[in-house]
N, C-alpha and C positions, 0 to 999 in steps of 0.2 A: 467753507460755509460760514456765513456771517451769523453772529450771535442771535439776531432777532428773526432769522429765516428758518424754514424747514426744508428748503431745497438748496442744494449745492450750486454754486455759480462757477462757470468756467473762467479761468483767468489765463493770460499768456504773458510771457515776457521775453525781452531780448536784452542782452548785456554784453559789454565789452570791457576790457581792462582800461581804466581811466589813464593810467600812467602810459600805456602803450599808445593810446590814441593821441595824447598830448605830444608825445615824442614824434610820432609819425606825421602829424599835422605840422609841427614845428619844423621838421626836416623839409616838408614839401614847401612851406612858405619861404624858408631861407634859401633853398635851392632854386626855386623859381624866380627869386628876386636877386640871385647872385650875391647873397649877403654872406660874408665870411664870419666864422665863429667868433673871431677876435672883435667884431663889430657889435656883438650882443653884450649889453651891460648887465641886464637882468631879465628874468622871465617871472611873471606874476600870474598865478592861476587862482580864480575865485570859483569855488564849487558850490553847487546847490541843487536842490530838487523841489518839485512842486507838483501837485495833483491838478491836472487840467480837467476838461470834461470827462474823458473816459480813461485816462491813464496817468500814472505817476511817472514823471520824467526826471532824470538826473544828468547833469552835465557840468561843463566848466566853461568859463570865459577866460581866455588867455591873452595877455598882453606881453609883447616882446619889445623891450626898450633898447634902442640902438644908440651907438656913440654920437651919431649925427642928430640926436634928439627926435628922430622918427620913432613911431610906435606902431607895431603891426598887431592887429586885433584879430582873433578868430575864436570860434566856439566849437566845442565837441559835445555830442550827445552820446552818452555811454549806456544809458538804461532807459527802458520803457516797460512799465509794468501795467498791462491792460487790465483794468478793474474798475468796477463801479465806485468803490470807495477804498482808499488806502488805510490800512490798519497796521499797527505795530507787528501784530502776529503775522500778517500777510507779507510784509516786507522782511521780517525775520526769516520766514520759511522759504523765501525765494532769492532775494538779491543781496541781502545784508552782508553776508560773509565776504563775498567777492568784492563788493563795493568797499567795505571796510579795509580789506587787504590793499586794494588799489589806492585808497586815500592815505594809508600809512606810508606807502612807498612815495607818493607825491610829497607828503609832509616831512619825511625824514631823510630821504636819499638826496644826494647831490646830483645835479643835472650836469653832465659833461657834454659840451658841444664841440665836436672835432670835425676835421675834413681830412680826406686822404686822396690819393691820386686816382682811385677808382670812382 
């Protein structure tokens, strides 16, 4: 219920773990291009969110820098909060905790890229 209204509004949301989505997409891109883990110099992720016409969306743009100076770019969308207006209380009551947990993992854990015979 918005502060200035007397009628409740329905909202809906979808969410995924940002760290899992980055890892899965990274694996797909490296595997599809037959890139060895040793060819990866660094992985950079820029995360952010924005309220569009009818939904707050959150995701990441990922750049994978390779030894031969190539860069692979991809995006992941991990959250969509369908609402007329995004407010702090709405975000806190729906997606904030899971989003915060995922961002802490992205920011503080080391990314290990490995391959095996399987």
